[in-house]
GUKE-911689 format. One record per residue (C-alpha): residue number from 1; residue in three letters; x, y, z. Coordinates in steps of 0.1 Angstrom, whole numbers. Last residue first. Example, Ala and Ser with C-alpha at 12.3 -4.5 7.8 and 13.67 -1.06 7.14 Angstrom:
! residues 2
<pt><num>2</num><residuo>SER</residuo><X>137</X><Y>-11</Y><Z>71</Z></pt>
<pt><num>1</num><residuo>ALA</residuo><X>123</X><Y>-45</Y><Z>78</Z></pt>
//
This chain:
! residues 144
<pt><num>144</num><residuo>THR</residuo><X>-189</X><Y>431</Y><Z>387</Z></pt>
<pt><num>143</num><residuo>SER</residuo><X>-172</X><Y>455</Y><Z>363</Z></pt>
<pt><num>142</num><residuo>ASP</residuo><X>-203</X><Y>460</Y><Z>341</Z></pt>
<pt><num>141</num><residuo>ILE</residuo><X>-193</X><Y>475</Y><Z>308</Z></pt>
<pt><num>140</num><residuo>SER</residuo><X>-218</X><Y>497</Y><Z>291</Z></pt>
<pt><num>139</num><residuo>ILE</residuo><X>-214</X><Y>503</Y><Z>254</Z></pt>
<pt><num>138</num><residuo>GLY</residuo><X>-224</X><Y>537</Y><Z>240</Z></pt>
<pt><num>137</num><residuo>ARG</residuo><X>-193</X><Y>541</Y><Z>219</Z></pt>
<pt><num>136</num><residuo>GLY</residuo><X>-177</X><Y>566</Y><Z>242</Z></pt>
<pt><num>135</num><residuo>ALA</residuo><X>-185</X><Y>544</Y><Z>271</Z></pt>
<pt><num>134</num><residuo>ALA</residuo><X>-166</X><Y>515</Y><Z>255</Z></pt>
<pt><num>133</num><residuo>CYS</residuo><X>-136</X><Y>538</Y><Z>249</Z></pt>
<pt><num>132</num><residuo>GLY</residuo><X>-136</X><Y>551</Y><Z>285</Z></pt>
<pt><num>131</num><residuo>ALA</residuo><X>-141</X><Y>516</Y><Z>300</Z></pt>
<pt><num>130</num><residuo>VAL</residuo><X>-113</X><Y>501</Y><Z>279</Z></pt>
<pt><num>129</num><residuo>TYR</residuo><X>-89</X><Y>529</Y><Z>286</Z></pt>
<pt><num>128</num><residuo>HIS</residuo><X>-98</X><Y>530</Y><Z>323</Z></pt>
<pt><num>127</num><residuo>SER</residuo><X>-91</X><Y>492</Y><Z>325</Z></pt>
<pt><num>126</num><residuo>PRO</residuo><X>-55</X><Y>496</Y><Z>312</Z></pt>
<pt><num>125</num><residuo>PRO</residuo><X>-47</X><Y>482</Y><Z>278</Z></pt>
<pt><num>124</num><residuo>ARG</residuo><X>-39</X><Y>445</Y><Z>275</Z></pt>
<pt><num>123</num><residuo>PHE</residuo><X>-7</X><Y>433</Y><Z>259</Z></pt>
<pt><num>122</num><residuo>GLY</residuo><X>-10</X><Y>396</Y><Z>250</Z></pt>
<pt><num>121</num><residuo>VAL</residuo><X>25</X><Y>395</Y><Z>234</Z></pt>
<pt><num>120</num><residuo>ALA</residuo><X>44</X><Y>425</Y><Z>248</Z></pt>
<pt><num>119</num><residuo>ALA</residuo><X>78</X><Y>420</Y><Z>231</Z></pt>
<pt><num>118</num><residuo>ALA</residuo><X>67</X><Y>437</Y><Z>198</Z></pt>
<pt><num>117</num><residuo>ARG</residuo><X>50</X><Y>465</Y><Z>217</Z></pt>
<pt><num>116</num><residuo>THR</residuo><X>80</X><Y>471</Y><Z>238</Z></pt>
<pt><num>115</num><residuo>ASP</residuo><X>103</X><Y>473</Y><Z>208</Z></pt>
<pt><num>114</num><residuo>SER</residuo><X>77</X><Y>495</Y><Z>189</Z></pt>
<pt><num>113</num><residuo>ASP</residuo><X>75</X><Y>521</Y><Z>217</Z></pt>
<pt><num>112</num><residuo>VAL</residuo><X>44</X><Y>522</Y><Z>239</Z></pt>
<pt><num>111</num><residuo>GLU</residuo><X>25</X><Y>554</Y><Z>247</Z></pt>
<pt><num>110</num><residuo>PRO</residuo><X>-3</X><Y>548</Y><Z>271</Z></pt>
<pt><num>109</num><residuo>MET</residuo><X>-39</X><Y>549</Y><Z>257</Z></pt>
<pt><num>108</num><residuo>SER</residuo><X>-58</X><Y>577</Y><Z>274</Z></pt>
<pt><num>107</num><residuo>ALA</residuo><X>-55</X><Y>602</Y><Z>246</Z></pt>
<pt><num>106</num><residuo>ARG</residuo><X>-65</X><Y>579</Y><Z>217</Z></pt>
<pt><num>105</num><residuo>CYS</residuo><X>-95</X><Y>566</Y><Z>236</Z></pt>
<pt><num>104</num><residuo>SER</residuo><X>-106</X><Y>600</Y><Z>247</Z></pt>
<pt><num>103</num><residuo>ALA</residuo><X>-104</X><Y>612</Y><Z>211</Z></pt>
<pt><num>102</num><residuo>PRO</residuo><X>-131</X><Y>587</Y><Z>202</Z></pt>
<pt><num>101</num><residuo>GLN</residuo><X>-123</X><Y>561</Y><Z>176</Z></pt>
<pt><num>100</num><residuo>ALA</residuo><X>-143</X><Y>567</Y><Z>145</Z></pt>
<pt><num>99</num><residuo>ARG</residuo><X>-113</X><Y>579</Y><Z>125</Z></pt>
<pt><num>98</num><residuo>ALA</residuo><X>-93</X><Y>548</Y><Z>131</Z></pt>
<pt><num>97</num><residuo>LEU</residuo><X>-124</X><Y>526</Y><Z>124</Z></pt>
<pt><num>96</num><residuo>ARG</residuo><X>-130</X><Y>544</Y><Z>91</Z></pt>
<pt><num>95</num><residuo>ILE</residuo><X>-93</X><Y>540</Y><Z>80</Z></pt>
<pt><num>94</num><residuo>GLY</residuo><X>-93</X><Y>504</Y><Z>89</Z></pt>
<pt><num>93</num><residuo>THR</residuo><X>-125</X><Y>497</Y><Z>71</Z></pt>
<pt><num>92</num><residuo>VAL</residuo><X>-113</X><Y>515</Y><Z>40</Z></pt>
<pt><num>91</num><residuo>MET</residuo><X>-81</X><Y>495</Y><Z>40</Z></pt>
<pt><num>90</num><residuo>ALA</residuo><X>-99</X><Y>462</Y><Z>45</Z></pt>
<pt><num>89</num><residuo>ALA</residuo><X>-124</X><Y>470</Y><Z>17</Z></pt>
<pt><num>88</num><residuo>LEU</residuo><X>-95</X><Y>479</Y><Z>-7</Z></pt>
<pt><num>87</num><residuo>ALA</residuo><X>-78</X><Y>446</Y><Z>1</Z></pt>
<pt><num>86</num><residuo>LEU</residuo><X>-111</X><Y>427</Y><Z>-5</Z></pt>
<pt><num>85</num><residuo>VAL</residuo><X>-117</X><Y>445</Y><Z>-38</Z></pt>
<pt><num>84</num><residuo>SER</residuo><X>-82</X><Y>437</Y><Z>-50</Z></pt>
<pt><num>83</num><residuo>ALA</residuo><X>-86</X><Y>401</Y><Z>-41</Z></pt>
<pt><num>82</num><residuo>ALA</residuo><X>-119</X><Y>399</Y><Z>-60</Z></pt>
<pt><num>81</num><residuo>VAL</residuo><X>-104</X><Y>416</Y><Z>-90</Z></pt>
<pt><num>80</num><residuo>THR</residuo><X>-75</X><Y>392</Y><Z>-91</Z></pt>
<pt><num>79</num><residuo>LEU</residuo><X>-98</X><Y>363</Y><Z>-87</Z></pt>
<pt><num>78</num><residuo>GLY</residuo><X>-119</X><Y>374</Y><Z>-116</Z></pt>
<pt><num>77</num><residuo>ALA</residuo><X>-88</X><Y>380</Y><Z>-137</Z></pt>
<pt><num>76</num><residuo>ARG</residuo><X>-76</X><Y>344</Y><Z>-131</Z></pt>
<pt><num>75</num><residuo>ALA</residuo><X>-111</X><Y>329</Y><Z>-136</Z></pt>
<pt><num>74</num><residuo>GLY</residuo><X>-119</X><Y>346</Y><Z>-169</Z></pt>
<pt><num>73</num><residuo>LEU</residuo><X>-133</X><Y>381</Y><Z>-174</Z></pt>
<pt><num>72</num><residuo>LEU</residuo><X>-170</X><Y>376</Y><Z>-182</Z></pt>
<pt><num>71</num><residuo>THR</residuo><X>-175</X><Y>340</Y><Z>-170</Z></pt>
<pt><num>70</num><residuo>ALA</residuo><X>-154</X><Y>347</Y><Z>-139</Z></pt>
<pt><num>69</num><residuo>MET</residuo><X>-173</X><Y>379</Y><Z>-132</Z></pt>
<pt><num>68</num><residuo>TRP</residuo><X>-207</X><Y>361</Y><Z>-135</Z></pt>
<pt><num>67</num><residuo>GLY</residuo><X>-196</X><Y>333</Y><Z>-113</Z></pt>
<pt><num>66</num><residuo>GLY</residuo><X>-182</X><Y>358</Y><Z>-87</Z></pt>
<pt><num>65</num><residuo>GLY</residuo><X>-214</X><Y>379</Y><Z>-88</Z></pt>
<pt><num>64</num><residuo>ILE</residuo><X>-237</X><Y>349</Y><Z>-83</Z></pt>
<pt><num>63</num><residuo>ALA</residuo><X>-215</X><Y>334</Y><Z>-55</Z></pt>
<pt><num>62</num><residuo>GLY</residuo><X>-209</X><Y>369</Y><Z>-39</Z></pt>
<pt><num>61</num><residuo>ALA</residuo><X>-246</X><Y>377</Y><Z>-40</Z></pt>
<pt><num>60</num><residuo>LEU</residuo><X>-254</X><Y>343</Y><Z>-23</Z></pt>
<pt><num>59</num><residuo>THR</residuo><X>-227</X><Y>348</Y><Z>3</Z></pt>
<pt><num>58</num><residuo>SER</residuo><X>-239</X><Y>384</Y><Z>9</Z></pt>
<pt><num>57</num><residuo>ALA</residuo><X>-275</X><Y>371</Y><Z>15</Z></pt>
<pt><num>56</num><residuo>TYR</residuo><X>-262</X><Y>345</Y><Z>39</Z></pt>
<pt><num>55</num><residuo>GLY</residuo><X>-243</X><Y>372</Y><Z>59</Z></pt>
<pt><num>54</num><residuo>LEU</residuo><X>-271</X><Y>397</Y><Z>58</Z></pt>
<pt><num>53</num><residuo>THR</residuo><X>-296</X><Y>371</Y><Z>71</Z></pt>
<pt><num>52</num><residuo>ARG</residuo><X>-271</X><Y>359</Y><Z>98</Z></pt>
<pt><num>51</num><residuo>SER</residuo><X>-266</X><Y>395</Y><Z>111</Z></pt>
<pt><num>50</num><residuo>ALA</residuo><X>-303</X><Y>402</Y><Z>110</Z></pt>
<pt><num>49</num><residuo>GLY</residuo><X>-310</X><Y>370</Y><Z>129</Z></pt>
<pt><num>48</num><residuo>ASP</residuo><X>-284</X><Y>378</Y><Z>155</Z></pt>
<pt><num>47</num><residuo>ALA</residuo><X>-296</X><Y>413</Y><Z>159</Z></pt>
<pt><num>46</num><residuo>ARG</residuo><X>-332</X><Y>400</Y><Z>163</Z></pt>
<pt><num>45</num><residuo>ALA</residuo><X>-321</X><Y>375</Y><Z>189</Z></pt>
<pt><num>44</num><residuo>VAL</residuo><X>-301</X><Y>401</Y><Z>209</Z></pt>
<pt><num>43</num><residuo>LEU</residuo><X>-330</X><Y>426</Y><Z>209</Z></pt>
<pt><num>42</num><residuo>ALA</residuo><X>-344</X><Y>420</Y><Z>244</Z></pt>
<pt><num>41</num><residuo>ALA</residuo><X>-309</X><Y>418</Y><Z>259</Z></pt>
<pt><num>40</num><residuo>ALA</residuo><X>-300</X><Y>453</Y><Z>246</Z></pt>
<pt><num>39</num><residuo>VAL</residuo><X>-272</X><Y>451</Y><Z>220</Z></pt>
<pt><num>38</num><residuo>ALA</residuo><X>-235</X><Y>460</Y><Z>225</Z></pt>
<pt><num>37</num><residuo>THR</residuo><X>-226</X><Y>433</Y><Z>250</Z></pt>
<pt><num>36</num><residuo>GLN</residuo><X>-244</X><Y>405</Y><Z>233</Z></pt>
<pt><num>35</num><residuo>ARG</residuo><X>-231</X><Y>415</Y><Z>199</Z></pt>
<pt><num>34</num><residuo>LEU</residuo><X>-195</X><Y>418</Y><Z>212</Z></pt>
<pt><num>33</num><residuo>THR</residuo><X>-197</X><Y>384</Y><Z>229</Z></pt>
<pt><num>32</num><residuo>ARG</residuo><X>-211</X><Y>367</Y><Z>197</Z></pt>
<pt><num>31</num><residuo>ASP</residuo><X>-183</X><Y>381</Y><Z>176</Z></pt>
<pt><num>30</num><residuo>HIS</residuo><X>-156</X><Y>373</Y><Z>201</Z></pt>
<pt><num>29</num><residuo>VAL</residuo><X>-167</X><Y>337</Y><Z>204</Z></pt>
<pt><num>28</num><residuo>GLN</residuo><X>-171</X><Y>333</Y><Z>167</Z></pt>
<pt><num>27</num><residuo>TYR</residuo><X>-137</X><Y>348</Y><Z>160</Z></pt>
<pt><num>26</num><residuo>ILE</residuo><X>-120</X><Y>325</Y><Z>185</Z></pt>
<pt><num>25</num><residuo>THR</residuo><X>-138</X><Y>295</Y><Z>169</Z></pt>
<pt><num>24</num><residuo>HIS</residuo><X>-127</X><Y>306</Y><Z>134</Z></pt>
<pt><num>23</num><residuo>GLY</residuo><X>-91</X><Y>309</Y><Z>146</Z></pt>
<pt><num>22</num><residuo>ALA</residuo><X>-91</X><Y>275</Y><Z>161</Z></pt>
<pt><num>21</num><residuo>ASP</residuo><X>-106</X><Y>260</Y><Z>129</Z></pt>
<pt><num>20</num><residuo>GLY</residuo><X>-81</X><Y>277</Y><Z>107</Z></pt>
<pt><num>19</num><residuo>VAL</residuo><X>-50</X><Y>269</Y><Z>129</Z></pt>
<pt><num>18</num><residuo>ILE</residuo><X>-59</X><Y>232</Y><Z>132</Z></pt>
<pt><num>17</num><residuo>GLN</residuo><X>-73</X><Y>229</Y><Z>97</Z></pt>
<pt><num>16</num><residuo>GLN</residuo><X>-43</X><Y>247</Y><Z>82</Z></pt>
<pt><num>15</num><residuo>PRO</residuo><X>-19</X><Y>226</Y><Z>102</Z></pt>
<pt><num>14</num><residuo>ALA</residuo><X>-36</X><Y>194</Y><Z>89</Z></pt>
<pt><num>13</num><residuo>LEU</residuo><X>-39</X><Y>204</Y><Z>52</Z></pt>
<pt><num>12</num><residuo>PRO</residuo><X>-2</X><Y>209</Y><Z>44</Z></pt>
<pt><num>11</num><residuo>ALA</residuo><X>9</X><Y>175</Y><Z>56</Z></pt>
<pt><num>10</num><residuo>ILE</residuo><X>-23</X><Y>156</Y><Z>46</Z></pt>
<pt><num>9</num><residuo>ALA</residuo><X>-16</X><Y>156</Y><Z>9</Z></pt>
<pt><num>8</num><residuo>THR</residuo><X>20</X><Y>144</Y><Z>12</Z></pt>
<pt><num>7</num><residuo>LEU</residuo><X>9</X><Y>118</Y><Z>37</Z></pt>
<pt><num>6</num><residuo>THR</residuo><X>-16</X><Y>105</Y><Z>12</Z></pt>
<pt><num>5</num><residuo>PRO</residuo><X>9</X><Y>106</Y><Z>-16</Z></pt>
<pt><num>4</num><residuo>ALA</residuo><X>34</X><Y>87</Y><Z>5</Z></pt>
<pt><num>3</num><residuo>THR</residuo><X>11</X><Y>60</Y><Z>18</Z></pt>
<pt><num>2</num><residuo>ARG</residuo><X>13</X><Y>34</Y><Z>-10</Z></pt>
<pt><num>1</num><residuo>MET</residuo><X>0</X><Y>0</Y><Z>0</Z></pt>
//
């Protein structure tokens, strides 16, 4: 029995599954926690339903649009356009989030040089920074 091709196929897939699945789990926990923190308890189910509806509708629109674009431009050009749009969306989102951050958040964050920041894995901002920024966005944080 030949196992080399099977092991060759498994070698790049196993780490991706381990890292990818763990990352997705962490994302889901943070996404749900943020939604439950930012939305009134009586509206959490509606917010979750709206989020899922928009997500599935976006998936459908992307599948239809991606198929149309690949047919029109070719697969390689379609993937290039999709990657460019994704990169542009990430940049616009980053800029908008930076501008939307209240001045109190920027002012209360302690200055950290790049060497310290690189060494500080798991750096957590002080509690007054987190509370001040959350209050600036209308989020209440219960410290008990």
